[in-house]
C-alpha positions in Angstrom: 14.4 14.3 10.6 13.0 16.4 13.5 11.8 14.8 16.7 8.3 15.3 18.2 7.5 14.0 21.5 4.1 13.7 20.5 3.7 13.2 16.8 3.3 9.5 16.9 0.3 9.6 19.5 -1.2 12.9 17.7 -0.3 12.2 14.4 -2.1 9.0 14.1 -5.0 9.8 15.8 -6.3 11.7 13.4 -5.5 9.7 10.2 -8.9 10.1 7.8 -10.7 6.8 6.8 -8.5 4.4 4.6 -9.6 4.4 0.4 -8.0 1.4 -1.5 -9.3 2.4 -4.7 -6.3 3.7 -6.2 -3.2 2.1 -4.5 0.7 2.8 -5.7 3.2 0.9 -5.0 6.5 2.8 -6.1 9.5 1.0 -8.0 13.1 1.2 -8.0 14.7 4.2 -9.6 16.2 7.5 -9.2 14.7 8.7 -5.7 14.2 12.2 -7.4 11.7 10.3 -10.0 10.3 8.1 -7.4 9.2 11.3 -5.1 7.8 12.8 -8.2 5.6 10.0 -9.0 4.4 9.6 -5.5 3.5 13.2 -5.3 1.9 13.5 -8.9 -0.2 10.3 -8.0 -1.4 11.2 -5.1 -1.8 14.5 -6.2 -4.8 12.8 -8.7 -6.4 10.9 -5.7 -4.4 8.0 -4.7 -5.7 6.8 -1.6 -2.0 4.6 -0.6 1.3 4.7 -1.4 3.2 2.1 -0.3 7.2 2.6 -0.2 9.1 -0.7 -1.6 11.3 0.3 -4.0 13.1 -3.0 -4.0 16.1 -3.7 -4.1 16.6 -1.1 -1.3 18.8 -1.2 2.6 16.8 0.2 5.4 19.0 3.4 5.6 18.0 4.6 2.4 14.6 2.9 2.6 14.2 5.1 6.0 14.9 8.3 3.4 12.9 8.1 0.6 9.9 7.1 2.4 10.5 10.6 4.5 11.0 12.1 1.3 7.5 10.8 0.0 5.6 11.6 3.2 6.8 15.4 3.1 6.2 15.2 -1.2 2.3 14.0 -0.7 1.4 16.0 2.3 1.6 18.9 0.5 -0.6 18.2 -2.2 -3.0 15.3 -0.9 -3.3 15.1 3.5 -5.4 12.1 2.5 -3.4 10.1 0.6 -1.8 7.1 2.9 2.0 6.5 3.0 2.5 3.0 4.2 5.9 1.4 4.3 6.7 -2.2 2.7 8.0 -4.9 5.2 10.2 -3.0 7.8 8.0 -2.1 10.8 11.3 -0.7 12.2 11.5 2.3 9.7 7.6 3.1 9.6 8.0 3.2 13.9 11.3 5.3 13.7 9.4 7.5 10.9 6.3 7.8 13.3 8.1 8.5 16.3 9.9 11.6 14.5 7.1 12.6 13.6 6.8 12.3 10.1 3.4 11.5 8.1 3.8 7.4 7.6 0.7 5.9 8.4 1.8 2.2 8.4 2.8 -0.9 7.2 2.1 -3.7 4.2 3.7 -6.9 5.5 4.1 -10.5 3.7 3.6 -13.7 5.0 7.4 -14.2 6.4 7.5 -10.9 7.8 7.1 -9.9 11.5 3.4 -11.2 12.6 0.6 -8.6 12.7 -0.3 -9.2 16.0 3.7 -8.0 17.0 3.2 -4.9 14.1 0.2 -3.6 16.1 1.5 -3.6 19.2 4.5 -1.8 18.6 2.5 0.4 16.0 -1.0 1.0 18.0 -4.2 0.6 17.5 -4.4 3.7 14.8 -1.8 2.3 12.7 -2.4 1.0 9.2 -1.7 -2.6 8.5 -2.1 -4.3 5.1 -1.1 -8.2 4.6 -0.5 -10.2 1.3 -2.2 -13.1 0.7 -3.3 -14.7 -3.0 -5.2 -18.0 -2.6 -8.3 -18.9 -0.4 -6.3 -20.6 2.4 -4.0 -17.1 3.1 -7.1 -15.1 3.0 -8.9 -17.7 5.9 -5.7 -17.4 7.6 -6.0 -13.3 7.5 -9.7 -13.8 8.5 -8.1 -15.4 12.0 -5.6 -12.3 12.3 -8.3 -9.8 11.0 -8.5 -7.9 14.3 -4.8 -6.7 13.7 -5.5 -5.7 9.8 -6.6 -3.5 7.9 -7.1 -4.5 4.3 -5.2 -7.2 2.6 -3.6 -7.5 -1.0 -4.7 -10.5 -3.3 -2.0 -11.5 -6.0 -0.8 -11.7 -8.9 -3.8 -10.6 -10.6 -1.3 -11.3 -13.9 2.2 -12.8 -13.6 4.7 -9.7 -13.2 8.4 -9.0 -13.2 8.3 -6.9 -10.1 8.0 -9.9 -7.7 7.6 -13.7 -8.1 5.4 -14.5 -5.3 5.3 -17.8 -6.7 1.2 -18.3 -6.9 -0.7 -18.9 -9.7 -2.6 -15.9 -11.4 -5.6 -15.4 -9.5 -7.7 -13.7 -12.8 -10.7 -11.8 -12.6 -12.9 -15.6 -12.3 -11.1 -15.7 -8.8 -11.8 -12.3 -7.1 -15.5 -13.0 -6.3 -14.4 -16.1 -4.5 -11.4 -14.2 -2.5 -14.0 -11.5 -1.8 -17.1 -13.8 -0.4 -14.2 -15.8 1.7 -12.7 -12.2 3.4 -13.4 -10.7 6.3 -11.8 -7.8 5.1 -11.2 -5.4 2.3 -8.9 -6.8 -0.8 -6.5 -5.0 -3.1 -5.9 -6.9 -6.1 -2.2 -6.4 -7.4 -0.3 -8.4 -10.0 0.3 -6.8 -13.8 -3.0 -4.8 -12.9 -3.5 -1.7 -15.4 -5.4 1.4 -15.5 -7.9 -0.6 -18.4 -8.4 -3.5 -15.8 -9.4 -1.3 -12.8 -13.2 -1.5 -13.8 -13.6 -5.0 -14.4 -11.5 -5.4 -11.1 -13.9 -3.0 -9.4 -16.7 -5.8 -10.4 -15.3 -8.3 -8.9 -16.3 -6.9 -5.2 -12.3 -5.6 -5.0 -11.8 -2.8 -2.5 -8.5 -1.3 -4.6 -6.2 -1.8 -7.3 -2.4 -1.8 -6.7 0.0 -0.6 -9.3 3.4 -0.6 -10.3 4.8 0.3 -13.5 1.3 1.5 -14.5 2.4 4.5 -12.2 6.8 4.3 -12.3 6.2 4.1 -15.9 3.5 6.6 -16.7 4.6 9.9 -18.1 1.6 11.8 -16.3 1.0 9.5 -13.1 -1.5 12.6 -11.6 -3.5 11.5 -15.2 -3.2 7.8 -14.3 -4.7 8.4 -10.8 -7.2 10.3 -11.8 -8.1 7.4 -14.4 -8.1 4.6 -11.6 -10.4 7.0 -9.4 -13.1 7.4 -11.7 -13.2 3.5 -12.6 -12.7 2.1 -9.8 
């Protein structure tokens, strides 16, 4: 990484509006493949790429996120790159001028108030929820958050939240209660996007639908068109 003394301040001050319609979460696997998927999804119009790829240690996450951020910036500078869980990794990359836009935090991660204090007012911060109680809890700290994830839509092998599936029928109530935009997650497939959008969610997050796709660009185009 090449340090730029004003990189963090100048970069985040010019972040374009947040587009949650097509939200890509990277899965585990070969780094070259992950970078290619992220780049192609961004080229197809994905608004957010969350770098997760568990299990992964902090050093590998930092290197992977930097590669993704650089590759994505070359094809679509409107796409936001978020780091899963690790505020320290995001902060390190932002301070070195790497185009990382923020973090997505779980319920047991650093509190959103602390993350906002560290990352500043212009960073994007998302929070995982999935029940009405958790959504109401997010409302209490909504001033520190830009959006919430809510899942699982269906049971998923990529992440066991311990919460029951929400299903299409469950999202309208969460949307009604939430003060923040909601992204649906949990075995969401491109064919589900139109139905989910009709519930009022702001977007759909997908892992395997992109990681396993022969053409992530085409998947992103389909998702954006139907959201």
